[in-house]
All heavy atoms as an XYZ file, in Angstrom:
805
protein
N       8.946     -6.924     -8.028
C       7.740     -6.429     -7.251
C       6.771     -7.504     -7.722
O       6.345     -7.721     -8.790
C       7.352     -5.166     -7.660
C       6.026     -4.768     -7.071
S       5.691     -4.592     -5.312
C       7.146     -3.640     -4.636
N       6.144     -8.074     -6.539
C       4.853     -9.001     -6.716
C       3.870     -8.439     -5.790
O       4.206     -8.056     -4.649
C       5.272    -10.336     -6.378
C       4.181    -11.410     -6.469
N       3.610    -11.710     -7.610
C       3.468    -12.062     -5.463
C       2.579    -12.660     -7.468
N       2.552    -12.802     -6.145
N       2.660     -8.388     -6.229
C       1.627     -7.890     -5.382
C       0.411     -8.883     -5.314
O       0.069     -9.415     -6.225
C       1.044     -6.484     -5.997
C       2.138     -5.501     -5.854
C      -0.256     -6.077     -5.227
C       1.759     -4.232     -6.547
N       0.091     -9.286     -4.132
C      -1.057    -10.226     -3.981
C      -2.195     -9.420     -3.132
O      -1.904     -8.598     -2.387
C      -0.562    -11.322     -3.043
C       0.502    -12.159     -3.485
C       0.908    -13.270     -2.419
C       2.355    -12.940     -1.890
N       2.792    -14.001     -0.967
N      -3.420     -9.862     -3.585
C      -4.612     -9.185     -2.936
C      -5.766    -10.026     -2.905
O      -5.823    -11.095     -3.723
C      -4.960     -7.897     -3.747
O      -5.414     -8.271     -5.066
N      -6.596     -9.923     -1.838
C      -7.795    -10.601     -1.616
C      -8.765     -9.853     -0.829
O      -8.413     -9.024      0.072
C      -7.621    -11.981     -1.105
C      -7.007    -12.107      0.333
C      -6.763    -13.279      0.863
C      -6.208    -13.186      2.276
N      -5.922    -14.578      2.760
N     -10.097    -10.083     -1.106
C     -11.193     -9.350     -0.339
C     -11.667    -10.432      0.625
O     -12.006    -11.544      0.288
C     -12.210     -8.775     -1.141
C     -13.272     -8.170     -0.300
C     -11.766     -7.705     -2.108
N     -11.696    -10.047      2.048
C     -12.238    -10.936      2.963
C     -13.113     -9.887      3.954
O     -12.569     -8.942      4.539
C     -11.137    -11.608      3.878
C     -11.680    -12.473      4.969
C     -10.161    -12.443      3.001
N     -14.333    -10.348      4.133
C     -15.345     -9.645      5.070
C     -15.173     -8.162      4.852
O     -15.135     -7.384      5.843
C     -14.972     -9.960      6.430
C     -15.191    -11.457      6.631
O     -16.166    -12.020      6.128
N     -14.453    -12.000      7.644
N     -15.197     -7.675      3.524
C     -15.306     -6.256      3.298
C     -13.940     -5.505      3.372
O     -13.931     -4.308      3.333
N     -12.912     -6.202      3.649
C     -11.558     -5.688      3.589
C     -10.775     -6.222      2.530
O     -10.625     -7.379      2.238
C     -10.787     -5.942      4.972
O     -11.533     -5.399      6.072
C      -9.392     -5.280      4.971
N     -10.071     -5.308      1.859
C      -9.188     -5.640      0.762
C      -7.735     -5.841      1.361
O      -7.205     -4.714      1.911
C      -9.139     -4.625     -0.379
C      -8.053     -4.899     -1.493
C      -8.283     -6.273     -2.223
C      -7.979     -3.654     -2.466
N      -7.208     -6.919      1.311
C      -5.834     -7.119      1.780
C      -4.897     -7.167      0.797
O      -5.060     -7.929     -0.233
C      -5.764     -8.301      2.572
C      -6.592     -8.520      3.977
C      -7.959     -8.803      3.893
C      -6.066     -8.079      5.146
C      -8.630     -8.945      5.103
C      -6.696     -8.051      6.379
C      -8.102     -8.441      6.385
O      -8.802     -8.529      7.470
N      -3.741     -6.386      0.863
C      -2.870     -6.343     -0.275
C      -1.528     -6.513      0.386
O      -1.142     -5.973      1.424
C      -2.880     -4.842     -0.887
C      -1.823     -4.792     -2.032
C      -4.247     -4.623     -1.422
N      -0.709     -7.426     -0.229
C       0.639     -7.672      0.173
C       1.699     -7.223     -0.836
O       1.552     -7.732     -2.158
C       0.950     -9.148      0.519
C       2.299     -9.384      1.038
S       2.595    -11.093      1.614
C       2.526    -10.822      3.349
N       2.559     -6.237     -0.452
C       3.617     -6.022     -1.523
C       4.882     -6.774     -1.289
O       5.329     -6.760     -0.068
C       3.883     -4.514     -1.392
C       2.848     -3.558     -2.187
C       1.589     -3.541     -1.550
C       3.485     -2.125     -2.147
N       5.489     -7.458     -2.189
C       6.649     -8.097     -1.932
C       7.740     -7.652     -2.920
O       7.494     -7.654     -4.184
C       6.380     -9.673     -2.176
S       4.936    -10.321     -1.465
N       8.949     -7.441     -2.427
C       9.981     -7.174     -3.287
C      10.443     -5.665     -3.162
O      10.413     -5.079     -2.079
N      10.718     -5.068     -4.207
C      11.202     -3.640     -4.169
C      10.352     -2.658     -4.977
O      10.015     -3.038     -5.997
C      12.778     -3.524     -4.823
C      13.711     -4.390     -4.125
C      15.144     -4.190     -4.599
O      15.350     -3.616     -5.656
O      16.021     -4.784     -3.893
N      10.027     -1.681     -4.376
C       9.138     -0.575     -4.991
C       9.978      0.544     -5.324
O      10.205      1.404     -4.404
C       8.026     -0.259     -4.059
C       6.888      0.803     -4.585
C       6.375      0.341     -5.913
C       5.755      0.957     -3.571
N      10.369      0.697     -6.530
C      11.321      1.626     -6.997
C      10.993      2.199     -8.340
O       9.783      1.667     -8.923
C      12.826      1.256     -6.911
C      13.128      0.015     -7.682
O      12.301     -0.352     -8.495
O      14.036     -0.562     -7.335
N      11.853      2.965     -9.012
C      11.549      3.488    -10.418
C      11.274      2.332    -11.322
O      10.377      2.389    -12.233
C      12.741      4.276    -10.795
C      12.626      4.889    -12.139
C      13.814      5.667    -12.564
O      14.761      5.793    -11.943
O      13.703      6.201    -13.712
N      11.970      1.156    -11.134
C      11.757     -0.019    -12.183
C      10.444     -0.664    -11.940
O      10.079     -1.320    -12.953
C      12.972     -0.777    -11.995
C      14.274     -0.185    -12.321
N      14.695      0.289    -13.564
C      15.283      0.101    -11.396
C      15.889      0.841    -13.474
N      16.276      0.851    -12.187
N       9.909     -0.697    -10.718
C       8.828     -1.488    -10.575
C       7.526     -0.684    -10.190
O       6.529     -1.233    -10.120
C       8.917     -2.335     -9.286
O       9.220     -1.631     -8.157
N       7.712      0.713    -10.329
C       6.552      1.509     -9.958
C       5.390      1.491    -10.938
O       4.160      1.412    -10.571
C       6.933      3.054     -9.818
O       7.491      3.531    -11.060
N       5.607      1.409    -12.132
C       4.462      1.219    -13.141
C       3.632     -0.013    -12.959
O       2.417      0.021    -12.920
C       5.130      1.274    -14.662
O       5.759      2.543    -14.759
C       3.976      1.225    -15.611
N       4.434     -1.178    -12.875
C       3.700     -2.579    -12.524
C       2.847     -2.307    -11.282
O       1.744     -2.775    -11.167
C       4.781     -3.703    -12.414
C       4.186     -4.886    -11.837
N       3.364     -5.601    -12.445
C       4.369     -5.402    -10.676
C       2.945     -6.671    -11.713
N       3.685     -6.463    -10.545
N       3.536     -1.734    -10.217
C       2.876     -1.690     -8.912
C       1.566     -0.726     -9.100
O       0.504     -1.027     -8.550
C       3.712     -0.911     -7.790
N       1.634      0.336     -9.694
C       0.518      1.260     -9.931
C      -0.731      0.554    -10.618
O      -1.819      0.496    -10.147
C       0.851      2.391    -10.798
C       1.404      3.684     -9.969
C       1.371      4.802    -10.903
N       2.467      5.793    -10.404
C       3.663      5.779    -10.810
N       3.955      5.007    -11.916
N       4.621      6.504    -10.302
N      -0.351     -0.257    -11.644
C      -1.256     -0.840    -12.455
C      -1.971     -2.024    -11.679
O      -3.136     -2.199    -11.657
C      -0.656     -1.556    -13.839
C      -0.277     -0.318    -14.679
C      -1.679     -2.502    -14.415
C       0.546     -0.723    -15.917
N      -1.082     -2.787    -11.081
C      -1.610     -3.855    -10.223
C      -2.430     -3.350     -8.963
O      -3.576     -3.834     -8.785
C      -0.478     -4.609     -9.566
O       0.269     -5.362    -10.656
N      -1.971     -2.390     -8.326
C      -2.801     -1.814     -7.103
C      -4.151     -1.160     -7.721
O      -5.121     -1.363     -7.121
C      -1.926     -0.816     -6.430
C      -0.820     -1.334     -5.638
C       0.056     -0.132     -5.076
C      -1.426     -2.154     -4.374
N      -4.068     -0.506     -8.704
C      -5.413      0.166     -9.306
C      -6.311     -0.856     -9.680
O      -7.490     -0.838     -9.592
C      -5.069      1.015    -10.493
C      -4.414      2.445    -10.180
O      -4.362      2.665     -8.901
O      -3.850      3.137    -10.995
N      -5.772     -2.084    -10.345
C      -6.672     -3.142    -10.643
C      -7.337     -3.735     -9.350
O      -8.688     -3.919     -9.470
C      -5.913     -4.166    -11.435
N      -6.653     -3.945     -8.345
C      -7.109     -4.423     -7.101
C      -8.221     -3.384     -6.556
O      -9.192     -3.953     -6.124
C      -6.045     -4.688     -6.125
N      -7.906     -2.130     -6.648
C      -8.668     -1.148     -6.100
C     -10.000     -0.986     -6.890
O     -11.004     -0.451     -6.393
C      -8.073      0.213     -6.004
C      -6.939      0.249     -5.015
C      -6.044      1.305     -4.889
C      -6.675     -0.733     -4.031
C      -4.931      1.306     -4.002
C      -5.660     -0.718     -3.193
C      -4.813      0.281     -3.154
N      -9.998     -1.391     -8.074
C     -11.202     -1.499     -9.081
C     -12.198     -2.524     -8.624
O     -13.444     -2.341     -9.085
C     -10.816     -1.412    -10.506
C     -10.331     -0.086    -10.912
O     -10.510      0.839    -10.238
O      -9.667     -0.102    -12.064
N     -11.684     -3.521     -7.774
C     -12.616     -4.533     -7.571
C     -13.744     -4.045     -6.530
O     -13.643     -3.019     -5.954
C     -11.827     -5.694     -6.692
C     -10.783     -6.356     -7.505
C     -11.477     -7.168     -8.683
O     -12.506     -7.861     -8.506
O     -10.925     -7.156     -9.803
N     -14.759     -4.672     -6.475
C     -15.976     -4.362     -5.622
C     -16.052     -5.150     -4.362
O     -15.359     -6.141     -4.263
C     -17.308     -4.603     -6.390
C     -17.418     -3.942     -7.744
C     -17.654     -2.558     -7.510
C     -17.814     -1.833     -9.021
N     -17.111     -0.607     -9.154
N     -16.722     -4.706     -3.448
C     -16.960     -5.487     -2.191
C     -16.065     -5.221     -1.014
O     -16.102     -6.124     -0.117
N     -15.346     -4.118     -0.938
C     -14.485     -3.812      0.255
C     -14.741     -2.216      0.495
O     -15.164     -1.489     -0.245
C     -13.066     -3.983     -0.072
C     -12.400     -3.190     -1.048
C     -11.844     -1.928     -0.797
C     -12.414     -3.601     -2.464
C     -11.303     -1.252     -1.711
C     -11.816     -2.745     -3.363
C     -11.250     -1.570     -2.999
N     -14.582     -1.944      1.880
C     -14.684     -0.608      2.331
C     -13.510     -0.175      3.051
O     -13.610      0.939      3.757
C     -16.031     -0.519      3.154
C     -16.018     -1.491      4.273
O     -15.038     -2.107      4.737
N     -17.111     -1.734      4.895
N     -12.401     -0.845      3.072
C     -11.149     -0.443      3.685
C     -10.124     -1.408      3.057
O     -10.282     -2.381      2.518
C     -11.100     -0.556      5.091
C     -11.265     -2.049      5.729
C     -11.056     -1.987      7.217
O     -10.834     -0.894      7.845
N     -11.152     -3.169      7.798
N      -8.920     -0.798      3.107
C      -7.743     -1.569      2.479
C      -6.573     -1.703      3.580
O      -6.288     -0.740      4.269
C      -7.088     -0.810      1.229
C      -5.697     -1.492      0.846
C      -8.008     -0.674      0.158
N      -6.057     -2.845      3.616
C      -5.013     -3.090      4.762
C      -3.801     -3.652      3.789
O      -3.928     -4.592      3.182
C      -5.318     -4.226      5.762
C      -6.554     -3.544      6.574
C      -4.031     -4.482      6.545
C      -6.926     -4.570      7.699
N      -2.719     -2.851      3.879
C      -1.613     -3.247      3.043
C      -0.539     -3.737      3.991
O      -0.050     -3.105      4.899
C      -1.104     -2.038      2.388
C      -2.033     -1.338      1.421
S      -1.467     -0.074      0.274
C      -0.748     -1.083     -0.824
N      -0.066     -5.051      3.729
C       0.818     -5.653      4.501
C       2.228     -5.545      3.803
O       2.474     -5.917      2.612
C       0.545     -7.221      4.576
C       1.448     -8.061      5.275
O       2.645     -7.664      5.593
O       1.077     -9.073      5.883
N       3.172     -4.861      4.581
C       4.444     -4.426      3.902
C       5.479     -5.246      4.682
O       6.684     -4.928      4.450
C       4.694     -2.982      4.258
C       3.670     -2.058      3.671
C       4.096     -0.610      3.925
C       3.363     -2.288      2.342
N       5.299     -6.446      5.163
C       6.248     -7.319      5.718
C       7.314     -7.887      4.868
O       8.480     -8.030      5.197
C       5.630     -8.537      6.415
O       4.818     -9.458      5.593
N       6.887     -7.915      3.532
C       7.889     -8.385      2.454
C       8.262     -7.260      1.516
O       8.878     -7.566      0.452
C       7.250     -9.658      1.774
C       7.031    -10.818      2.649
C       6.537    -12.074      1.981
O       6.873    -12.159      0.706
O       5.891    -12.745      2.570
N       8.021     -5.986      1.817
C       8.602     -4.879      1.088
C      10.091     -4.539      1.485
O      10.336     -4.075      2.634
C       7.791     -3.633      1.316
C       8.173     -2.394      0.361
C       7.945     -2.603     -1.095
C       7.268     -1.266      0.837
N      10.971     -5.080      0.620
C      12.384     -5.115      1.044
C      13.040     -3.636      0.862
O      13.976     -3.407      1.570
C      13.191     -5.989      0.160
C      12.724     -7.419      0.293
O      12.317     -7.873      1.394
O      12.633     -8.206     -0.718
N      12.445     -2.943     -0.081
C      13.097     -1.484     -0.448
C      12.069     -0.608     -1.057
O      11.214     -1.153     -1.758
C      14.204     -1.714     -1.456
C      14.825     -0.317     -1.850
C      15.755      0.343     -0.974
C      14.400      0.160     -3.138
C      16.287      1.434     -1.394
C      15.031      1.420     -3.418
C      15.919      2.088     -2.696
N      12.089      0.673     -0.784
C      11.289      1.596     -1.331
C      11.980      2.927     -1.348
O      12.632      3.346     -0.542
C       9.930      1.830     -0.486
C       8.947      2.724     -1.120
S       7.360      2.771     -0.226
C       7.812      3.622      1.284
N      11.913      3.567     -2.616
C      12.551      4.797     -2.694
C      11.580      5.923     -2.884
O      10.295      5.682     -2.738
C      13.489      4.893     -3.882
C      12.974      4.656     -5.227
O      11.657      4.664     -5.472
O      13.655      4.490     -6.264
N      11.800      7.090     -3.392
C      10.998      8.208     -3.494
C       9.888      7.929     -4.539
O       8.706      8.334     -4.379
C      11.660      9.475     -3.923
O      12.374      9.411     -5.101
N      10.117      7.103     -5.616
C       9.088      6.778     -6.564
C       8.104      5.894     -5.919
O       6.862      6.055     -6.124
C       9.708      5.965     -7.695
O      10.918      6.773     -8.246
C       8.829      5.727     -8.814
N       8.493      5.054     -4.991
C       7.435      4.159     -4.173
C       6.639      5.112     -3.273
O       5.431      4.745     -3.171
N       7.232      6.094     -2.729
C       6.456      7.102     -1.838
C       5.213      7.610     -2.671
O       4.101      7.678     -2.338
C       7.249      8.062     -1.306
C       8.244      7.544     -0.319
C       6.514      9.166     -0.603
C       9.399      8.335      0.158
N       5.599      8.006     -3.898
C       4.615      8.601     -4.995
C       3.535      7.565     -5.111
O       2.397      7.952     -5.278
N       3.915      6.423     -5.320
C       2.945      5.285     -5.682
C       1.811      5.212     -4.497
O       0.739      5.252     -4.660
C       3.507      3.949     -5.853
C       2.528      2.855     -5.868
C       4.342      3.967     -7.172
N       2.392      5.267     -3.204
C       1.525      5.084     -2.137
C       0.620      6.414     -2.032
O      -0.581      6.256     -1.713
C       2.263      5.050     -0.802
C       2.612      3.626     -0.459
C       3.873      3.045     -0.692
C       1.706      2.889      0.218
C       4.248      1.840     -0.514
C       2.083      1.655      0.481
C       3.316      0.954      0.212
N       1.246      7.597     -2.297
C       0.386      8.870     -2.210
C      -0.720      8.864     -3.286
O      -1.757      9.289     -2.946
C       1.357     10.074     -2.232
C       2.098     10.103     -0.932
C       0.565     11.282     -2.485
C       3.241     11.149     -0.969
N      -0.303      8.389     -4.388
C      -1.249      8.371     -5.546
C      -2.454      7.451     -5.273
O      -3.511      7.745     -5.519
N      -2.011      6.218     -4.673
C      -3.271      5.297     -4.346
C      -3.986      5.833     -3.300
O      -5.251      5.576     -3.186
C      -2.653      3.991     -3.847
C      -1.791      3.134     -5.046
C      -2.141      3.313     -6.445
N      -1.444      4.430     -6.904
C      -1.650      5.069     -8.018
N      -2.622      4.855     -8.874
N      -0.857      6.065     -8.463
N      -3.432      6.467     -2.269
C      -4.206      7.092     -1.146
C      -5.228      8.055     -1.729
O      -6.315      8.072     -1.370
C      -3.172      7.779     -0.157
C      -3.874      8.662      0.702
C      -4.667      8.291      1.900
C      -3.945     10.182      0.528
C      -5.300      9.105      2.741
C      -4.518     10.962      1.341
C      -5.291     10.492      2.391
O      -5.965     11.315      3.180
N      -4.811      8.984     -2.658
C      -5.520      9.988     -3.119
C      -6.752      9.279     -3.905
O      -7.961      9.839     -3.829
C      -4.808     10.953     -4.103
C      -3.980     11.897     -3.426
C      -3.216     12.779     -4.225
C      -2.312     13.794     -3.630
N      -1.567     14.505     -4.585
N      -6.483      8.214     -4.645
C      -7.524      7.536     -5.451
C      -8.476      6.853     -4.468
O      -9.768      7.123     -4.810
C      -6.810      6.422     -6.191
C      -7.691      5.819     -7.222
C      -7.005      5.135     -8.244
N      -7.898      4.663     -9.297
C      -8.204      3.344     -9.600
N      -7.199      2.407     -9.150
N      -9.005      3.017    -10.459
N      -8.139      6.378     -3.411
C      -9.232      5.773     -2.517
C      -9.745      6.826     -1.675
O     -10.972      6.606     -1.295
C      -8.412      4.725     -1.758
C      -8.117      3.360     -2.437
C      -7.279      2.390     -1.442
C      -9.192      2.706     -2.943
N      -9.130      7.797     -1.328
C      -9.764      8.870     -0.447
C     -10.997      9.505     -1.218
O     -11.847      9.848     -0.694
C      -8.707     10.019     -0.101
C      -9.340     10.972      0.789
C      -8.260     11.997      1.083
C      -8.983     13.020      2.098
N      -8.225     14.256      2.280
N     -10.696      9.547     -2.579
C     -11.781     10.033     -3.421
C     -13.146      9.137     -3.221
O     -14.246      9.675     -3.420
C     -11.577     10.353     -4.842
N     -12.955      7.946     -2.920
C     -14.107      6.978     -2.723
C     -14.409      6.886     -1.288
O     -15.186      5.898     -0.798
C     -13.652      5.619     -3.347
C     -13.300      5.645     -4.810
C     -13.052      4.146     -5.219
C     -12.610      4.173     -6.723
N     -12.349      2.628     -6.979
N     -13.799      7.713     -0.439
C     -14.019      7.495      1.114
C     -13.505      6.145      1.648
O     -14.245      5.595      2.425
C     -15.292      7.822      1.468
O     -15.642      9.240      1.112
N     -12.550      5.598      1.027
C     -11.972      4.240      1.452
C     -10.611      4.471      2.163
O      -9.770      4.863      1.562
C     -11.823      3.236      0.326
C     -13.240      3.021     -0.298
C     -11.356      1.908      0.689
C     -13.334      2.206     -1.530
N     -10.564      4.102      3.555
C      -9.332      4.263      4.262
C      -8.260      3.226      3.844
O      -8.604      2.131      3.569
C      -9.636      4.186      5.597
C     -10.842      3.350      5.665
C     -11.616      3.618      4.328
N      -7.014      3.592      3.893
C      -5.917      2.573      3.820
C      -5.147      2.534      5.209
O      -4.805      3.520      5.846
C      -4.905      3.071      2.790
C      -5.478      3.298      1.376
C      -3.702      2.040      2.645
C      -4.492      3.768      0.508
N      -4.872      1.333      5.571
C      -4.099      1.012      6.770
C      -3.045      0.285      6.486
O      -2.935     -0.587      5.523
C      -4.938      0.312      7.828
C      -6.142      1.037      8.189
C      -7.434      0.642      7.602
C      -6.104      2.025      9.158
C      -8.484      1.478      8.087
C      -7.272      2.661      9.518
C      -8.555      2.523      8.977
N      -1.800      0.293      7.176
C      -0.597     -0.326      6.902
C      -0.421     -1.279      8.136
O      -0.558     -0.980      9.273
C       0.625      0.686      6.935
C       0.412      1.801      5.872
C       2.043     -0.163      6.670
C       0.449      1.224      4.460
N       0.063     -2.488      7.818
C       0.295     -3.539      8.789
C       1.667     -4.197      8.512
O       2.085     -4.258      7.335
C      -0.746     -4.495      8.930
O      -0.563     -5.252     10.208
C      -0.822     -5.348      7.797
N       2.364     -4.718      9.554
C       3.577     -5.415      9.374
C       4.595     -4.787      8.611
O       5.135     -5.523      7.749
C       3.333     -6.935      8.918
C       2.308     -7.617      9.776
O       2.299     -7.398     10.916
N       1.429     -8.352      9.123
N       4.949     -3.521      8.847
C       5.955     -2.897      7.787
C       7.387     -3.553      8.046
O       7.719     -3.712      9.278
C       5.972     -1.336      8.245
C       5.435     -1.393      9.679
C       4.440     -2.538      9.762
N       7.975     -3.733      7.076
C       9.468     -4.208      7.183
C      10.213     -3.130      7.888
O       9.588     -1.888      7.996
C      10.024     -4.475      5.861
O      10.067     -3.262      4.937
N      11.423     -3.367      8.300
C      12.166     -2.251      9.114
C      12.441     -1.086      8.084
O      12.427      0.215      8.510
C      13.454     -2.753      9.709
O      14.337     -3.342      8.596
N      12.568     -1.306      6.859
C      12.968     -0.328      5.794
C      11.650      0.495      5.660
O      11.657      1.600      5.654
C      13.407     -0.928      4.514
C      13.700      0.167      3.420
N      14.937      0.866      3.501
C      12.979      0.512      2.419
C      14.824      1.850      2.486
N      13.618      1.599      1.826
N      10.508     -0.108      5.358
C       9.285      0.494      5.276
C       8.898      1.363      6.332
O       8.443      2.479      6.218
C       8.131     -0.492      4.762
N       9.044      0.870      7.606
C       8.841      1.546      8.938
C       9.602      2.838      8.881
O       9.028      3.958      9.220
C       9.157      0.646     10.094
C       9.034      1.351     11.428
C       7.578      1.454     11.825
O       6.691      1.031     11.091
O       7.379      1.992     13.031
N      10.796      2.730      8.642
C      11.820      3.890      8.657
C      11.262      4.989      7.683
O      11.158      6.210      7.918
C      13.152      3.505      8.286
C      14.180      4.697      8.303
C      15.574      4.165      7.983
C      16.584      5.242      8.041
N      17.953      4.694      7.772
N      10.792      4.605      6.418
C      10.322      5.500      5.357
C       9.182      6.144      5.723
O       8.715      7.428      5.603
C      10.308      4.851      4.070
C      11.596      4.329      3.423
C       9.639      5.667      3.055
C      12.677      5.391      3.004
N       8.127      5.405      6.269
C       6.835      5.874      6.675
C       6.947      6.768      7.851
O       6.188      7.759      7.731
C       5.814      4.678      6.954
C       4.989      4.271      5.668
C       5.783      3.498      4.780
C       3.729      4.367      5.768
C       4.933      3.115      3.698
C       3.015      3.933      4.610
C       3.634      3.309      3.540
N       7.806      6.522      8.773
C       7.923      7.462      9.882
C       8.596      8.795      9.318
O       8.137      9.909      9.747
C       8.796      6.837     11.049
C       8.070      5.906     11.839
C       8.839      5.351     12.937
C       8.130      4.562     14.021
N       9.074      3.969     14.990
N       9.676      8.695      8.620
C      10.328      9.803      8.256
C       9.554     10.782      7.273
O       9.725     11.972      7.302
C      11.666      9.290      7.354
C      12.689     10.424      6.866
S      14.116      9.741      6.272
C      13.488      8.846      4.905
N       8.791     10.081      6.402
C       8.019     11.017      5.527
C       6.578     11.466      5.998
O       5.997     12.181      5.435
C       7.743     10.172      4.095
O       6.966      9.015      4.508
C       9.044      9.863      3.452
N       6.245     10.843      7.051
C       4.933     11.211      7.669
C       3.756     10.566      6.908
O       2.558     10.950      7.062
N       4.048      9.514      6.269
C       2.896      8.660      5.521
C       1.988      8.149      6.560
O       0.771      7.835      6.190
C       3.449      7.626      4.588
C       4.061      8.137      3.311
C       4.685      6.977      2.528
C       2.947      8.614      2.424
N       2.411      7.800      7.834
C       1.457      7.220      8.798
C       0.456      8.329      9.063
O      -0.643      7.813      9.711
C       2.220      6.787      9.990
C       3.041      5.490      9.856
C       4.206      5.346     10.480
C       2.392      4.480      9.301
C       4.999      4.168     10.373
C       3.134      3.183      9.165
C       4.320      2.979      9.713
O       4.970      1.748      9.650
N       0.599      9.569      8.927
C      -0.516     10.511      9.096
C      -1.751     10.364      8.269
O      -2.865     10.527      8.633
C       0.051     11.841      8.909
C       1.217     12.345      9.813
C       0.730     12.361     11.251
O      -0.255     12.777     11.533
O       1.665     11.763     12.101
N      -1.521      9.761      7.059
C      -2.606      9.508      5.974
C      -2.948      7.962      5.942
O      -4.068      7.685      5.477
C      -2.357     10.227      4.590
C      -1.104      9.683      3.969
C      -2.337     11.775      4.957
C      -0.845     10.120      2.606
N      -2.019      7.245      6.218
C      -2.179      5.711      6.196
C      -1.792      5.115      7.498
O      -0.626      4.625      7.470
C      -1.559      5.127      4.994
C      -1.967      5.562      3.666
S      -0.870      4.878      2.360
C       0.201      6.294      2.068
N      -2.580      5.188      8.445
C      -2.154      4.820      9.823
C      -1.691      3.270      9.956
O      -2.234      2.466      9.200
C      -3.357      4.986     10.706
C      -4.299      5.687      9.919
C      -3.942      5.583      8.489
N      -0.747      3.192     10.847
C      -0.272      1.714     11.022
C      -1.295      1.095     12.044
O      -1.709      1.577     13.004
C       1.091      1.759     11.698
C       1.587      0.324     12.001
C       2.973      0.315     12.509
N       3.419     -0.975     12.853
C       4.637     -1.284     13.293
N       5.553     -0.491     13.320
N       4.841     -2.628     13.601
N      -1.578     -0.323     11.665
C      -2.524     -0.993     12.640
C      -1.779     -2.393     12.949
O      -0.818     -2.803     12.259
C      -3.918     -1.289     12.084
C      -3.818     -2.007     10.794
C      -4.649      0.171     11.733
C      -5.118     -2.517     10.303
N      -2.240     -3.081     14.016
C      -1.710     -4.314     14.301
C      -0.411     -4.145     15.030
O       0.094     -3.196     15.468
N       0.397     -5.341     15.133
C       1.650     -5.542     15.844
C       2.728     -4.707     15.287
O       3.305     -3.828     15.277
């Protein structure tokens, strides 16, 4: 799991690359929390085009980060989900709390 992030015009862009599962979840939590601690953004867009796999542990990572940002009134949006991520987000209802935007 590799996570890239940058702030542009008040938006934190985050790209998740690889597999989000039991083995990578701790690293993902720490990396995402560090990115979310940065200043200067009022929304988060997570690009999942390179997220190859996600299991129930990964779902927990997303829900935990959502709760953390919701406490700060910062919305999260999902863009470019891989076919696997799309299936998981639709099946679990995660799009209800983290809407999909863009193509």
